[in-house]
Phi, psi and omega in degrees: 000133176233162183214147177254148177240139181300135178090167181278123180251128173248126180242142180218160174220152185244128186197175173242176180298331178297338180251015183299320181301320179293316179299325179291326175296315178302313181300314181299320181290324177292318179300325182295321187255337181221068184294344181273352182283148166277135181238122186247144173259122168264098189261107181265064189188171168232153188291147172295157177305133177090353180264125178278110185296317181299321179286318183295327183248025185295343181281348180271151177282337180198156180235130176237136178240169182309319182298330182289338181267002173053050178288140178294125180050060190303317183296314179296320180294315180298323184299334183291348191244144166280182190296317180292316179300317182295315181295322180282329183295338184265357185295321180293316179297322179291321177299313179298323179298315182289326174296319179294334178280356171103009176297139178286325178220142180237131182239135172246136170233139168298151181293340181265034175246146171235140182261130184246353186200148178305145177249029182303323182294328175292314179296330179295333177297336180279004169287336180239327178261175186247329189223127179245129181233152174242126178282155176299318179235146176236003177213140182296143173277160188241345178256154180300319181296317180292324176297317179296315183289331189246291181300311183295320177297321177296323177297329180276320190251351177130138180291321183258143176269121184270020167291345175219138168200146178221144181223154174262149180276071170236179184301320181294315178297319179292322177297318178298312182300319179295317178297313182297316179300319180295315180297319183288327175292324182288314183197104176233078187235156171276083186221067184302320179301334178268005178087014181238132167231094183044235184272354199275313186298330179303325186283353168301332184276345191301315181297337179266341182263337187229148173278169172067033179263126176247129178262116183277112183254020177291122182294346178276359183255135175056045174290134184198175183302332183281354176229009179295339179297337181236016179225130179247130179259133180219161168268132179273187184297339179258017178064027174264144177283130178231152180237115185050036178090350180259143179305138175290110182271308175208144183245137183255107185270062186286139175053042179294139184086359180222233183295335176299322176296316182297315181290326177295314178298323182295319189253344177286325177058237181272006180281082188296333179299328176301315182290329175297315179296316181298315180290325174303316182295318179300321178293322179295322178301316178296316183294329183265004181290135177263128182296147173095002179261112181297150178301133178064022180298138170204120183305322183272013178271358184224154167292167186290351175265004178096350178296134178291145178266122181274147181305317179301330177291323177293317181296318177300316182297321183277343180261350178256103183302325181293320178293315181298324181286331190266344184237103180289328179232083182290352175283342183289154175237172181107184183301135177078008183267166173297324177301315179295321178298317178299316181299330181272317188260326184223060185300334180295339180278355174262359178278128182302139175281157175300148179296143177227188181285151180295150179292154178269000000 
């Protein structure tokens, strides 16, 4: 089933080559249900050696990279961020970019989302409203454990899940995109103690700062491990997936293969359809994998001599105004570089950190 929405819709997702397989699943699912949409890749990366970028990203209508968004001191700015922070930090600028290119409505999806049903009714709300958000939870939890895992976590990391957001190209929508882009350029960090969680916590303020905000409380939207405690997935009489009786519109496969599996097992319980969807996605990730991309690859994860950049070095660079001002290209190595300064002043920050689980 496919559906058309009035006006030109531009949809985008932000990712690196390590997440290309997931982004390709998203594109295929969007083409199935919304073939008239433009689908853009916000690629915060450069290709690994031997990978043909045009071929690898051929399913997208367009590709935008950091340089295309004309960020001030782009190399220095990118260095301040780890991979998740960098991909989320550019979402506001990309939204403003697509609005400026004339799209009537702009939709963002995280790359680890798959669409199972048209979302035309959501987009139709933007005929009258300007900004559409989906909350992590739409029904109160009833057990202490679920409240801790869900409500309390939302208070820390954000009421709304920014794996999805949609805006209309009106003055209000453009003002929001400009505001969001500015906030994310200023500080888009995983720094919960300071009240920031990448791009997400800022949007807690949106209903109080902007008019025309619609909160999508459809249980079929943004289904994920953080709301399975109050959402049941079933096949209806026509073999369609429904969530609490509403069509499953899109599922957020966050942290698959890691904590997402654990949380899914904890809250899906006897809801076997959840595990069918989860296993389907894992098979799709394998099927959509492009050969030649190293595990956890990220071009901006290393200095230009190949040394890995440790998170404490990024934090030091972004918190020391003198360092940020003095090194335009902190990825460079050699005499007079930030790398050389670290080797002299903070050699422990050039020591590789222990391996951990891949970022979501």
